[in-house]
C-alpha positions in Angstrom: -19.0 -22.0 55.3 -15.6 -20.4 56.0 -14.0 -21.6 52.8 -16.7 -20.0 50.7 -15.9 -16.6 51.9 -12.6 -16.4 49.9 -14.6 -17.0 46.6 -17.3 -14.8 47.2 -14.9 -12.1 48.1 -13.1 -12.6 45.2 -16.1 -12.6 42.9 -17.3 -9.5 44.6 -13.9 -7.6 43.9 -14.0 -8.6 40.4 -17.3 -7.0 39.8 -16.6 -3.9 42.2 -13.7 -2.3 40.0 -12.7 1.3 39.7 -15.2 2.1 36.9 -18.4 0.3 38.8 -17.4 2.3 42.2 -17.1 5.5 40.2 -20.4 4.8 38.5 -22.3 4.0 42.1 -20.8 7.2 43.5 -21.7 9.2 40.8 -25.6 8.1 40.8 -25.6 8.5 44.5 -24.0 12.1 44.6 -26.6 13.0 41.8 -29.6 11.7 43.6 -28.5 13.7 46.3 -28.1 17.0 44.8 -31.4 16.4 43.3 -33.2 16.1 46.6 -31.6 18.9 48.1 -34.5 21.5 46.6 -32.1 24.7 47.1 -30.2 23.0 44.5 -32.5 21.2 42.2 -34.8 24.2 41.7 -31.8 25.6 39.4 -32.9 22.8 37.1 -36.2 23.5 37.0 -39.1 20.8 36.5 -37.0 18.9 34.6 -34.1 18.8 36.8 -34.3 14.8 36.8 -32.7 15.3 33.5 -29.2 15.7 35.6 -29.2 11.6 36.0 -30.2 11.3 32.2 -27.2 13.0 30.9 -25.1 11.3 33.7 -25.8 8.2 32.2 -26.0 9.0 28.7 -23.0 11.3 28.0 -21.1 11.9 31.3 -20.8 8.1 32.4 -17.7 6.9 33.9 -15.0 5.4 31.3 -12.0 3.2 32.2 -9.3 5.5 33.2 -9.4 9.3 33.9 -7.7 10.6 30.6 -11.0 8.8 28.7 -13.3 10.8 31.1 -11.6 14.0 31.0 -11.5 14.0 27.2 -15.4 13.0 27.1 -16.1 15.5 29.6 -14.7 18.3 27.8 -16.4 17.5 23.8 -19.9 16.6 25.6 -19.9 19.7 27.3 -18.8 21.8 24.1 -21.4 19.9 22.4 -24.2 20.5 24.9 -23.2 24.5 25.1 -23.4 24.6 21.4 -26.7 23.3 21.2 -27.9 25.3 24.0 -26.4 28.4 22.1 -28.3 27.6 19.0 -31.5 26.9 20.5 -31.7 29.9 22.7 -31.2 31.8 19.7 -34.0 30.3 17.6 -36.1 31.1 20.6 -34.8 34.8 20.6 -35.5 34.9 17.1 -38.9 33.2 17.4 -39.7 35.8 20.1 -39.6 38.8 17.9 -43.0 37.8 16.0 -46.0 37.6 17.9 -46.9 34.9 19.8 -48.9 31.9 18.3 -48.1 33.5 14.8 -46.7 30.8 12.3 -43.3 32.6 12.3 -42.9 32.2 15.9 -43.5 28.5 15.6 -41.5 27.7 11.8 -38.0 29.4 13.3 -37.5 27.0 16.0 -38.8 24.3 13.9 -36.4 25.1 11.2 -33.5 25.6 13.6 -34.3 21.9 15.0 -34.0 20.3 11.7 -30.8 22.3 11.0 -29.1 21.3 14.2 -30.3 17.6 14.3 -28.9 17.3 10.1 -25.7 18.6 11.2 -25.4 16.4 14.3 -26.5 13.3 12.3 -23.5 14.4 9.7 -20.9 14.6 12.6 -21.7 11.5 14.3 -21.5 9.7 11.1 -18.6 11.4 9.5 -16.7 12.0 13.3 -16.9 9.1 15.5 -15.1 11.0 18.2 -17.9 13.4 18.5 -20.9 11.2 18.5 -21.7 11.8 22.1 -21.3 15.4 21.8 -23.8 15.2 18.6 -26.1 13.4 20.5 -26.3 15.9 23.6 -26.5 18.6 21.1 -29.8 17.1 19.6 -30.9 16.2 23.4 -30.7 19.6 24.8 -32.0 21.5 21.2 -35.2 19.0 20.9 -36.1 19.5 24.8 -35.7 23.6 24.5 -37.3 24.2 21.2 -40.2 21.7 21.4 -41.3 23.2 24.9 -44.0 25.8 24.4 -43.0 26.7 20.9 -44.6 29.9 19.9 -44.7 31.3 23.2 -41.9 33.7 23.8 -42.0 33.6 27.9 -39.4 31.2 29.4 -37.0 30.8 26.9 -34.4 32.3 28.8 -35.2 30.2 31.8 -35.0 26.8 29.7 -31.4 27.8 28.7 -30.0 28.3 32.4 -32.1 25.2 33.4 -30.2 23.2 30.8 -26.5 24.9 31.8 -27.1 23.9 35.5 -28.2 20.4 34.3 -25.3 20.2 32.0 -22.1 21.4 34.1 -23.7 19.7 37.3 -23.7 16.3 35.7 -20.4 17.1 34.2 -19.3 18.1 37.3 -20.4 15.4 40.0 -19.2 13.0 37.4 -15.6 14.2 37.2 -15.3 14.9 40.9 -16.1 10.7 41.3 -13.9 9.7 38.4 -10.7 11.6 39.8 -11.2 10.2 43.0 -11.2 6.3 41.5 -10.4 5.9 38.4 -6.8 5.1 37.3 -4.8 8.5 35.5 -3.6 6.5 32.8 -4.5 3.9 30.2 -2.4 0.5 29.3 -5.0 -0.9 27.2 -2.9 -0.9 23.8 0.2 -1.7 25.5 -1.8 -5.0 27.1 -2.9 -5.8 24.1 0.4 -6.1 22.3 1.9 -8.1 25.1 -1.1 -10.4 24.8 -0.4 -10.8 21.1 3.2 -11.7 22.0 2.2 -14.4 24.7 0.0 -16.0 21.7 2.7 -16.1 19.3 5.2 -17.9 21.0 2.3 -20.4 22.4 1.4 -21.0 19.0 5.0 -21.5 17.6 5.5 -24.1 20.6 2.8 -26.3 19.5 3.8 -26.1 16.0 7.5 -27.5 17.3 5.8 -29.8 19.2 4.1 -31.4 16.1 7.5 -31.0 14.1 9.3 -33.0 16.9 6.6 -35.4 17.1 6.6 -36.1 13.5 10.2 -36.2 13.0 10.2 -38.9 15.8 7.0 -40.6 14.4 5.7 -40.5 17.5 1.9 -39.8 18.1 0.4 -36.2 18.7 -1.8 -34.8 21.3 -5.2 -34.9 20.3 -5.9 -31.2 21.3 -2.5 -29.8 19.7 -3.9 -29.1 16.1 -7.2 -28.0 17.6 -4.9 -25.9 20.1 -3.1 -24.2 17.7 -6.2 -23.4 15.5 -7.8 -21.5 18.4 -4.5 -19.6 19.1 -4.5 -18.5 15.3 -7.9 -17.2 15.4 -7.5 -15.0 18.5 -4.1 -13.8 17.1 -6.0 -12.9 13.9 -9.1 -10.7 16.4 -6.1 -9.5 18.4 -3.9 -8.4 15.3 -7.2 -6.6 13.9 -8.1 -4.7 17.2 -4.3 -3.6 17.5 -5.0 -1.2 14.9 -8.1 0.2 16.4 -6.5 0.1 19.8 -3.4 2.3 18.9 -5.6 4.8 16.7 -7.4 5.7 20.2 -4.6 5.4 22.4 -2.5 7.6 20.1 -5.3 10.2 20.7 -5.7 9.9 24.2 -4.8 11.7 27.4 -2.3 9.8 29.1 0.6 9.9 32.2 3.9 8.1 31.6 7.5 8.0 30.3 7.1 6.4 27.1 4.7 7.5 24.2 2.7 4.8 22.5 4.0 5.6 19.3 7.2 3.8 20.4 5.8 0.6 20.1 3.5 0.9 16.8 6.3 -0.7 15.2 5.3 -4.1 16.9 1.8 -4.1 15.4 3.4 -4.7 12.3 5.6 -7.3 13.7 2.6 -9.0 15.1 0.7 -9.0 11.5 4.0 -10.5 9.9 4.5 -13.1 12.2 0.7 -14.2 12.6 1.0 -14.6 8.8 3.9 -16.7 8.5 2.7 -19.0 11.5 -0.6 -19.3 9.1 0.8 -20.2 5.8 3.8 -21.8 7.5 1.9 -24.3 9.3 -0.5 -24.8 6.8 1.0 -27.7 5.4 2.7 -29.3 8.7 -0.9 -29.4 10.1 -2.5 -31.2 7.8 0.3 -33.4 6.2 0.7 -37.0 7.8 3.8 -38.2 6.5 6.5 -38.5 8.4 10.3 -38.9 8.2 11.5 -35.3 8.7 15.3 -35.6 8.4 16.5 -34.9 12.2 19.7 -33.2 10.6 16.7 -30.6 9.9 14.3 -31.0 12.6 17.5 -30.0 15.4 18.1 -26.9 13.8 14.4 -25.9 13.5 13.9 -26.4 16.8 16.7 -24.6 18.3 15.5 -21.7 15.9 12.1 -21.8 17.3 13.4 -22.0 20.9 15.4 -18.8 20.2 12.2 -17.2 18.6 10.1 -17.9 21.8 12.7 -16.9 24.2 12.7 -13.5 22.3 9.2 -13.1 22.0 8.9 -13.8 25.8 11.8 -10.9 26.3 9.4 -8.5 24.4 6.4 -9.2 26.2 7.9 -8.8 29.7 9.9 -5.5 28.4 6.4 -3.9 27.4 4.6 -4.9 30.8 7.7 -3.6 33.0 7.2 -0.2 31.0 3.7 0.3 30.7 2.1 -2.1 33.2 5.0 -1.3 35.7 5.4 -5.0 36.8 7.3 -5.5 39.9 10.2 -7.0 38.3 11.8 -6.0 34.7 12.6 -8.6 32.1 15.9 -10.6 32.8 17.9 -8.8 30.5 16.8 -5.3 31.2 19.5 -3.1 31.7 22.1 -5.2 30.6 23.5 -4.9 27.0 25.3 -8.0 26.9 22.1 -10.2 27.8 20.1 -8.4 24.7 23.4 -8.7 22.3 23.2 -12.5 23.5 19.7 -12.7 22.8 20.7 -11.3 19.4 22.9 -13.7 18.7 21.7 -16.6 19.5 18.9 -15.8 17.5 21.4 -14.7 14.5 23.1 -17.9 14.5 19.9 -20.1 14.8 18.8 -18.5 11.9 22.0 -19.2 10.0 22.6 -22.5 11.0 19.1 -23.6 10.1 19.7 -21.7 6.8 23.2 -23.8 6.2 21.6 -27.3 6.9 18.8 -26.8 4.5 21.0 -25.8 1.9 23.5 -28.6 2.7 20.5 -31.2 2.5 19.6 -29.7 -0.7 23.1 -30.5 -2.0 22.7 -33.8 -0.8 19.6 -34.5 -2.4 21.2 -32.7 -5.7 24.3 -35.5 -5.6 21.9 -38.3 -4.9 20.0 -37.2 -8.0 23.1 -36.8 -10.7 24.5 -40.1 -9.4 21.3 -42.3 -9.5 19.2 -42.9 -13.0 15.6 -42.6 -12.6 15.3 -40.8 -9.5 13.0 -42.0 -7.0 10.7 -40.6 -4.5 13.8 -40.1 -2.2 15.7 -37.6 -4.1 13.5 -34.5 -3.7 13.4 -31.5 -1.1 12.7 -32.0 2.6 9.4 -32.2 3.8 7.7 -29.5 5.2 10.2 -27.0 3.7 7.2 -24.1 4.0 7.7 -24.5 7.8 11.3 -24.2 7.6 11.1 -21.0 5.3 8.3 -19.3 7.8 10.9 -19.8 10.9 13.9 -18.0 8.8 11.1 -15.3 7.9 9.9 -14.9 11.3 13.3 -14.4 12.7 13.7 -11.1 10.9 10.4 -9.9 12.1 11.3 -10.9 15.8 14.8 -9.4 15.4 13.1 -6.1 14.7 11.1 -6.4 17.6 14.2 -7.2 19.9 15.8 -4.0 18.7 12.3 -2.0 19.2 12.2 -3.3 22.7 15.9 -2.4 23.8 15.0 1.1 22.3 12.0 1.7 24.5 14.2 0.3 27.5 16.5 2.6 27.0 14.2 5.6 26.5 12.4 4.7 30.0 15.8 4.6 31.6 16.3 8.0 30.6 12.9 9.6 30.6 10.4 11.0 33.4 6.8 11.0 33.5 4.7 13.5 31.4 1.7 14.1 30.1 0.8 13.0 26.6 -2.0 14.8 24.8 -3.7 14.3 21.6 -3.2 16.6 18.3 -6.5 18.3 17.5 -6.7 16.9 14.1 -9.5 15.8 11.7 -7.6 12.2 12.3 -8.3 12.8 16.0 -11.9 13.7 15.6 -12.3 10.5 13.2 -11.1 8.0 15.9 -13.6 6.8 18.1 -13.3 6.6 21.7 -13.5 3.0 23.5 -17.0 3.6 24.7 -18.1 4.5 20.9 -19.2 1.7 18.9 -17.6 2.7 15.4 -20.3 2.2 12.9 -18.9 4.0 10.1 -15.6 1.9 10.6 -17.6 -1.0 10.3 -19.6 -0.1 7.0 -17.5 2.9 4.7 -18.5 3.2 1.0 -15.4 2.5 0.0 -15.8 3.7 -3.6 -12.6 3.1 -5.4 -13.7 4.3 -9.0 -10.9 2.5 -10.6 -12.2 -1.2 -9.5 -15.6 -1.2 -7.9 -18.4 0.3 -9.9 -21.9 0.7 -8.5 -24.7 -0.9 -10.8 -26.8 2.1 -11.0 -24.0 4.5 -12.4 -22.0 4.8 -15.4 -18.3 2.9 -14.7 -15.2 5.0 -15.5 -14.1 3.0 -18.5 -17.4 3.8 -19.9 -17.2 7.7 -19.0 -13.3 7.5 -20.5 -14.6 5.8 -23.6 -17.7 8.3 -24.0 -14.9 11.4 -23.9 -12.9 9.5 -26.4 -16.0 9.2 -28.6 -16.6 13.0 -28.1 -13.4 13.9 -29.1 -13.1 11.5 -32.0 -16.3 13.0 -33.4 -15.3 16.4 -32.8 -12.4 16.0 -34.9 -13.9 14.5 -37.5 -16.5 17.1 -37.7 -13.7 20.1 -37.8 -12.3 17.9 -40.9 -15.4 18.2 -42.6 -16.3 21.5 -42.1 -12.8 22.9 -43.2 -13.3 20.6 -46.4 -16.6 22.3 -47.3 -15.8 25.7 -46.2 -14.6 28.0 -49.0 -11.1 29.5 -49.2 -12.6 33.0 -48.1 -12.3 33.9 -44.6 -16.4 33.7 -43.1 -17.8 37.3 -41.9 -17.5 38.6 -38.4 -20.8 38.0 -37.5 -20.4 34.0 -38.7 -17.2 34.2 -36.9 -19.0 35.4 -33.6 -21.6 32.3 -34.2 -18.7 29.8 -34.5 -17.4 31.1 -31.5 -20.6 30.8 -29.5 -21.5 27.3 -30.9 -17.8 26.0 -29.5 -18.7 27.5 -26.2 -22.3 26.4 -25.7 -21.7 22.8 -27.5 -19.8 20.2 -25.3 -16.2 21.7 -26.0 -13.1 21.3 -23.6 -14.6 23.9 -21.0 -18.1 22.2 -20.8 -16.5 18.8 -20.5 -14.7 19.7 -17.5 -17.6 21.2 -16.0 -19.6 18.5 -16.6 -17.0 16.2 -15.2 -16.7 18.3 -12.1 -20.6 18.1 -11.6 -20.4 14.7 -12.0 -18.0 14.2 -9.3 -20.0 16.2 -6.9 -23.1 14.7 -7.5 -21.7 11.4 -7.1 -20.0 12.1 -3.9 -23.4 13.4 -2.6 -25.4 10.7 -4.0 -23.0 8.1 -2.4 -22.3 9.6 0.8 -23.5 7.4 3.8 -22.6 10.3 5.8 -25.1 12.9 4.1 -27.5 9.8 4.0 -27.8 9.7 7.8 -28.0 13.3 8.2 -30.9 13.2 6.0 -32.4 10.2 7.7 -31.9 11.9 11.2 -33.2 15.3 10.0 -36.3 13.6 8.3 -37.3 11.8 11.4 -37.2 14.5 13.9 -38.9 16.7 11.8 -42.0 14.4 11.3 -41.8 13.0 14.9 -41.3 16.7 16.3 -44.5 18.1 13.9 -47.3 18.1 16.6 -45.4 20.3 19.0 -44.9 23.1 16.2 -48.6 23.1 15.7 -50.9 25.9 17.1 -50.8 26.1 20.8 -54.1 24.6 22.0 -54.4 22.3 19.0 -55.2 18.6 19.4 -51.8 17.6 18.1 -50.1 20.1 20.4 -51.9 19.2 23.4 -51.6 15.3 22.9 -47.5 15.9 22.6 -47.4 17.7 26.0 -49.4 15.1 27.5 -47.1 12.1 26.4 -44.1 14.2 26.5 -43.2 13.4 22.9 -39.8 14.9 23.3 -39.0 11.1 24.5 -40.2 9.7 21.5 -37.6 12.1 19.3 -34.6 11.5 21.5 -35.1 7.8 21.5 -35.3 7.9 17.4 -32.2 10.1 17.9 -30.3 7.4 20.2 -31.6 4.3 18.3 -30.9 5.5 14.7 -27.9 3.9 13.7 -25.7 3.7 10.0 -26.8 0.2 9.4 -29.6 -1.7 9.3 -28.6 -4.4 11.7 -27.0 -2.3 14.3 -30.6 -0.4 14.6 -32.5 -3.5 15.0 -29.9 -4.7 18.0 -30.0 -1.0 20.0 -34.1 -0.9 19.4 -34.7 -4.1 20.8 -32.4 -3.8 23.5 -33.7 -0.1 24.6 -37.4 -1.5 24.6 -36.5 -4.1 26.8 -34.7 -1.8 29.0 -37.5 0.7 29.1 -39.9 -1.9 30.2 -37.6 -3.0 33.2 -37.1 0.5 34.2 -40.5 1.5 34.2 -41.3 -1.6 36.1 -38.7 -0.8 38.9 -39.6 3.1 39.0 -43.2 2.2 39.6 -42.1 -0.3 42.2 -39.7 2.6 43.7 -42.7 5.0 43.8 -45.0 2.4 45.3 -42.5 2.0 48.1 -40.7 5.4 48.6 -43.5 7.8 46.9 -41.7 11.3 47.8 -39.4 10.1 50.7 -35.8 11.5 50.0 -33.6 8.7 51.6 -35.8 6.0 50.0 -35.7 7.6 46.5 -31.7 8.1 46.7 -31.2 4.3 48.4 -33.4 2.8 45.7 -32.0 4.4 42.7 -28.4 4.1 43.8 -29.2 0.3 44.5 -30.7 0.1 40.7 -27.3 0.9 39.4 -25.6 -2.2 40.9 -27.3 -4.4 38.4 -27.4 -1.7 35.7 -23.6 -1.4 36.1 -23.1 -5.2 35.8 -25.0 -5.3 32.3 -23.0 -2.3 30.8 -19.5 -3.3 32.3 -19.9 -6.8 32.0 -22.0 -7.7 29.1 -22.5 -7.1 25.6 -26.0 -5.7 26.2 -24.9 -2.6 27.6 -27.8 -0.3 25.6 -30.1 -2.2 27.8 -28.8 -1.1 31.0 -28.3 2.5 29.7 -32.0 2.7 29.1 -33.2 1.3 32.0 -31.0 3.7 33.9 -32.4 6.8 32.0 -36.0 5.6 32.2 -35.8 6.0 36.1 -35.5 9.4 37.0 -38.6 11.0 35.2 -41.1 8.5 36.9 -39.4 8.6 40.5 -38.7 12.3 40.6 -41.9 13.4 39.0 -43.8 14.0 42.0 -40.9 15.0 44.2 -39.9 17.8 41.8 -43.1 18.7 41.0 -45.8 18.4 43.5 -48.6 20.0 41.1 -48.2 17.0 38.7 -51.5 15.4 38.3 -50.8 12.8 36.0 -50.7 9.4 37.8 -47.5 7.3 38.5 -48.8 4.6 36.5 -49.9 6.7 33.4 -46.7 8.3 33.4 -44.4 5.0 33.3 -46.6 3.5 30.7 -46.3 6.9 28.5 -42.9 6.9 29.1 -42.6 3.0 27.3 -44.6 3.6 24.7 -42.9 7.1 23.9 -39.6 5.2 24.0 -41.3 2.2 21.8 -42.6 4.5 19.3 -39.3 6.4 18.8 -37.6 3.3 18.4 -40.2 1.9 15.6 -39.7 4.9 13.7 -36.3 4.4 13.4 -36.5 0.8 12.6 -39.1 1.8 9.9 -36.5 4.7 8.8 -33.6 2.4 8.2 -35.5 -0.9 6.9 -38.0 0.5 4.6 -37.1 4.4 3.7 -33.5 4.5 3.5 -32.4 0.8 4.1 -28.9 -0.5 4.5 -29.3 -4.1 5.0 -25.9 -5.6 6.1 -26.5 -8.9 4.1 -26.4 -6.6 0.9 -23.8 -4.6 2.0 -21.7 -8.2 2.9 -22.5 -9.7 -0.4 -21.2 -6.5 -2.3 -18.1 -6.2 -0.4 -17.3 -9.6 -0.5 -17.2 -9.2 -4.2 -15.1 -6.2 -3.7 -12.6 -8.2 -1.7 -12.5 -11.0 -4.1 -11.6 -8.5 -6.7 -8.7 -7.0 -4.4 -7.3 -10.9 -3.8 -7.6 -11.0 -7.8 -5.4 -7.8 -8.1 -3.2 -8.9 -5.6 -2.3 -12.4 -7.3 -2.1 -10.7 -11.0 0.2 -8.2 -9.2 2.5 -10.9 -7.8 2.6 -12.5 -11.3 3.1 -9.6 -13.2 6.2 -8.9 -11.2 7.2 -12.4 -11.7 6.9 -12.3 -15.3 7.5 -9.3 -16.3 11.0 -8.6 -14.7 11.8 -12.3 -13.5 13.6 -10.7 -10.7 13.1 -9.6 -7.2 10.5 -6.5 -6.5 11.5 -2.9 -6.6 10.9 -0.6 -3.9 7.7 0.7 -6.0 6.4 -2.5 -6.5 7.1 -3.8 -3.2 5.0 -0.6 -2.0 2.2 -1.2 -4.5 1.6 -4.8 -3.3 1.9 -3.7 0.3 -1.1 -1.3 -0.2 -3.0 -4.0 -2.3 -2.4 -6.0 1.0 -3.7 -3.6 3.6 -6.6 -2.9 1.6 -7.7 -6.3 1.4 -6.9 -6.7 5.0 -9.2 -3.8 6.0 -11.8 -5.0 3.6 -11.7 -8.1 5.7 -12.3 -6.3 8.5 -15.1 -4.6 7.6 -16.6 -7.8 6.4 -16.0 -9.4 9.9 -17.8 -6.4 11.2 -20.8 -6.6 9.0 -21.5 -10.4 9.7 -21.6 -9.3 13.3 -24.4 -7.0 12.4 -26.3 -9.1 10.2 -27.0 -11.3 13.0 -29.4 -8.3 14.5 -31.4 -8.5 11.1 -35.0 -9.6 11.3 -35.4 -12.0 8.4 -38.3 -14.2 7.5 -36.0 -16.8 6.2 -32.8 -18.0 7.9 -29.7 -16.6 7.2 -26.7 -18.8 6.0 -24.3 -17.5 8.8 -22.0 -20.2 8.9 -21.1 -20.2 5.2 -20.7 -16.0 5.8 -17.8 -16.8 8.3 -16.2 -19.5 6.0 -16.1 -17.3 3.0 -14.3 -14.8 5.5 -12.1 -17.3 6.9 -11.4 -18.7 3.4 -10.4 -14.9 2.4 -8.2 -14.1 5.0 -6.1 -17.5 4.6 -5.8 -17.1 0.9 -4.4 -13.3 2.1 -2.0 -15.1 4.6 -1.3 -17.3 1.6 -0.3 -14.8 -0.9 1.6 -12.6 1.5 4.1 -15.6 2.0 4.0 -16.5 -1.7 5.4 -13.0 -2.1 8.1 -13.1 0.5 9.0 -16.7 -0.7 9.4 -15.8 -4.5 11.7 -13.0 -3.4 14.3 -16.1 -3.2 13.5 -18.6 -5.7 15.8 -19.2 -8.5 14.3 -17.3 -11.1 16.5 -19.2 -14.3 15.2 -22.6 -13.4 11.4 -21.8 -11.9 10.5 -19.3 -13.6 12.0 -18.2 -17.0 11.7 -21.8 -18.4 8.5 -22.3 -16.9 6.5 -19.4 -18.4 3.8 -21.6 -20.1 2.8 -23.6 -16.8 3.0 -20.4 -14.7 0.7 -18.8 -17.0 -1.5 -21.6 -17.1 -1.7 -21.8 -13.3 -2.5 -18.0 -13.0 -5.3 -18.0 -15.3 -6.6 -20.8 -13.5 -6.6 -19.2 -10.2 -7.7 -15.6 -11.9 -10.5 -17.1 -13.6 -11.9 -19.1 -10.4 -11.6 -15.4 -8.3 -13.5 -13.7 -11.1 -16.0 -16.3 -10.8 -16.4 -16.0 -7.3 -16.6 -12.2 -7.3 -19.3 -12.1 -9.9 -21.2 -15.0 -8.3 -21.5 -12.7 -4.9 -22.1 -9.4 -7.1 -24.8 -11.1 -9.1 -26.0 -13.6 -6.7 -26.1 -16.1 -9.6 -25.3 -20.0 -10.1 -21.4 -20.8 -10.6 -20.7 -22.7 -13.9 -20.9 -26.5 -13.6 -16.9 -26.7 -14.5 -14.1 -24.3 -14.2 -10.3 -24.5 -15.0 -8.7 -26.8 -12.5 -6.0 -24.8 -10.5 -5.2 -28.3 -8.8 -4.0 -30.0 -12.0 -2.5 -26.9 -13.5 -0.5 -26.7 -10.1 0.3 -30.1 -10.2 1.7 -29.8 -13.7 3.7 -26.5 -12.6 5.1 -28.2 -9.6 6.4 -31.3 -11.5 8.3 -29.3 -13.9 9.8 -27.2 -11.0 10.8 -30.4 -9.4 12.7 -31.3 -12.9 14.2 -28.3 -13.4 15.9 -28.2 -9.9 16.9 -31.6 -10.3 18.2 -30.7 -14.0 20.0 -27.7 -12.5 23.7 -27.4 -13.4 25.0 -27.0 -9.8 23.2 -27.3 -6.2 20.9 -24.1 -5.9 21.1 -24.0 -2.1 18.5 -22.2 -0.2 16.9 -21.3 -3.3 16.0 -24.6 -3.9 14.6 -24.8 -0.6 12.2 -21.5 -1.5 11.2 -23.6 -4.8 10.0 -26.7 -2.6 8.3 -23.8 -0.2 6.3 -22.5 -3.1 5.2 -25.6 -4.2 3.7 -26.1 -0.7 2.0 -22.5 -0.2 0.4 -23.3 -4.0 -1.0 -26.2 -2.6 -2.6 -24.4 0.4 -3.7 -21.7 -2.1 -5.5 -24.5 -4.3 -7.1 -25.9 -1.4 -8.4 -22.6 -0.1 -9.5 -21.7 -3.5 -11.6 -24.9 -3.8 -13.1 -24.1 -0.5 -14.3 -20.7 -1.6 -15.8 -21.9 -4.9 -17.4 -24.7 -2.7 -18.9 -22.1 -0.6 -20.0 -19.8 -3.9 -21.8 -23.4 -4.9 -23.5 -23.8 -1.5 -24.8 -20.2 -1.5 -25.8 -19.5 -5.3 -25.8 -22.8 -6.6 -24.4 -24.2 -9.8 -25.6 -23.8 -13.2 -25.2 -27.5 -14.6 -25.5 -28.7 -17.8 -24.0 -32.4 -17.6 -26.0 -34.0 -15.1 -25.4 -37.8 -16.3 -22.2 -38.5 -17.8 -20.5 -41.8 -19.1 -19.9 -44.6 -16.8 -16.4 -44.6 -16.4 -15.0 -43.5 -13.0 -13.4 -40.1 -13.6 -16.5 -38.9 -15.5 -18.6 -39.7 -12.6 -16.3 -38.2 -10.0 -16.5 -34.7 -12.0 -20.4 -35.0 -12.3 -20.8 -35.9 -8.7 -18.5 -32.6 -7.8 -16.2 -34.2 -5.6 -12.8 -32.8 -4.9 -10.0 -35.1 -6.1 -6.9 -35.9 -4.4 -3.7 -34.2 -5.8 -2.7 -37.1 -7.9 -3.0 -38.2 -11.3 -6.9 -38.5 -11.2 -8.7 -36.2 -13.4 -10.2 -32.8 -12.0 -12.9 -30.5 -13.3 -11.7 -29.1 -16.4 -10.0 -32.4 -17.4 -13.4 -34.2 -17.0 -14.7 -32.2 -20.0 -11.9 -31.6 -22.5 
């Protein structure tokens, strides 16, 4: 029994974190405030909303800085809602009670407040909770006794007390227990470097095993794939983590901005590992020369040592680990790391160049070059190690800089600068739905099928200009030489000003831009949905006093239905479905527990405080340890109206069981209203958004590859600074698009559908496009060092054919996802074009008058990365055929093997067999 105690203690200590203890203390203190009648009477009959606001908007955060920020913003939102609602009640009190004006004024104010709050929630994620609490207090104040002037001031004072009490109690508890600073971003950066050197270690083990012709550990490749996937997820999270950390209150010596360059280092190193190890994991060939393997392993060891140094430096500065990194404070030690890294990189370069010179000499001395006269295997991996050395060197310099700043700086308060960027960055407790589903309208590339494209608009303007010019020439030829009369001249000026002239065209263009922005703004659409739903659900509250609808609303407490609608309504259908079923389940659980609590305690204050606080233990576990936090939140919100009903209002005649039932029914009604609004009235289905955004992402990939080819063909030299910036911008846009697609797929799983969705194929689509982006990034870096005269200038025809095959395939995939139509049965084979191009490159390198040195290794690496690009492209086409089918016209071919293989759709190996296009032509 004694040996189990440490296990139980560790489990309890892992659960009862600072945040959980702060939640429990806040719940206990709020319950104490409510059961002390001299205090709770300041909140009126709805004083139990103290616990509701505590849970919805003043809940404990990860650290004190986040909680202080949320407290300030949410108090401002609540006071704004209270102020506007009080003004509406004052204006409504001017007409006589019971008149239409006294009921219309609060209704108009409520619709206006909810529409503005809906826009703020969608447009500025950091104000999401502030917008919601504004709606909460406005709904409660304006729908209570609408059309009756008495009690308007008391309602405002009640909610001021409820808001300030919930904020004060929560802030007091969190100041006692929460940490006063956040290191979330720094921990993520350190974890990313840890995974980077683990992944590189596995790749080096694979290389050594192949060089010694030894068998690999069966889990090596799978572990590396798992680490690369985790690295991709962490690299994506680093951007959002930085945007959050940069706008947080924080105590520390160093700003998070000082380690911002490490985000780029992590992403670039991850990409180099991705495309650098793409072939070494799949090639089964052995015989890597030991003279090359040893420098590569040495370089890899220097990279791993440097990554560990950067990781330890970050943890020492931001996590305050007991001991600094080995090299901290010793400049000679850091210089030694840099020296070893540079020396290992230069040695690897020299060894590769010498090996290629040896290959060139053997080729010139042997007639009919055989298979041995070729560049080294796995040249792509060697090149990726060299490229990684530059990135890790930059990381070492950043680590040295922040360590020097840490030694000379004092602890200070870092606070955010108030800006639109700060308001647009979602805090950690907010799910940034806007960030997951932006409209991402680029008029130059992405045209909506329901509106005229920019190209069509430009052509229309051109036709109008040509028509006006022709009309002017015709009018001048027909008009007599004499000047027209003054009246005729005035008529001509009026005609030119009214008919489509330059001014009218400019006005039409401005109007079209405005209409386009309004019609396709997801923020305005969400504001309209919010206002329409609130208007319809609150309609009974503004009916004449004593009418059946108004009495029903008062009896069932219809405010909960409206509040539930506002809380459940999300910016996309999938997220709404997820929140909906979690809130329904949480409402049922909370209502059942509340009724049991009432049966046990009735109005006993000690029992109420004990059982409500005890209920917060499993609720805290749901909120902090699971991904169904909405279930725990709504369960916690359901308790107070039922448990404290008779205690705060002894004159209440409604039975507790009916109160619990009506509470669950109202929540369910609001949830169903939100589902109907987001599913049928204003649908934003994640599947439609996913297919559309996939088409856009493929268009970006096509443009990126065209940009790489254009620079290679037109200039025949390394990229200029402007060209590099344009290419990097395209890469960033594609990466952001892939991030949105990943979040869309997560939301897509929550959408209800009669037919099963091919989720595996959707995930495969994203993985293949991500691999294609990483491959194109490696291709850009490699092409900066290839020998242009031998591999580009003399091979324009072959390269043009390969580029055409790739772009046609990407174009076919793009329009298959856009139109959801089958792919053609036969497409130009990029595999065949690549085989021809690589053969010509190898021949050109062998015929070079002098050894190409390291440039020849880069040429061999380009051949490998093109092979990976072709494999990824064929995998993407296979996914398109699986999702949308194939428009087949050749169902039975001749008997020979090549045509049979083509008709069967099998992917031939990279040898001399026929491919898709070859089988037809």
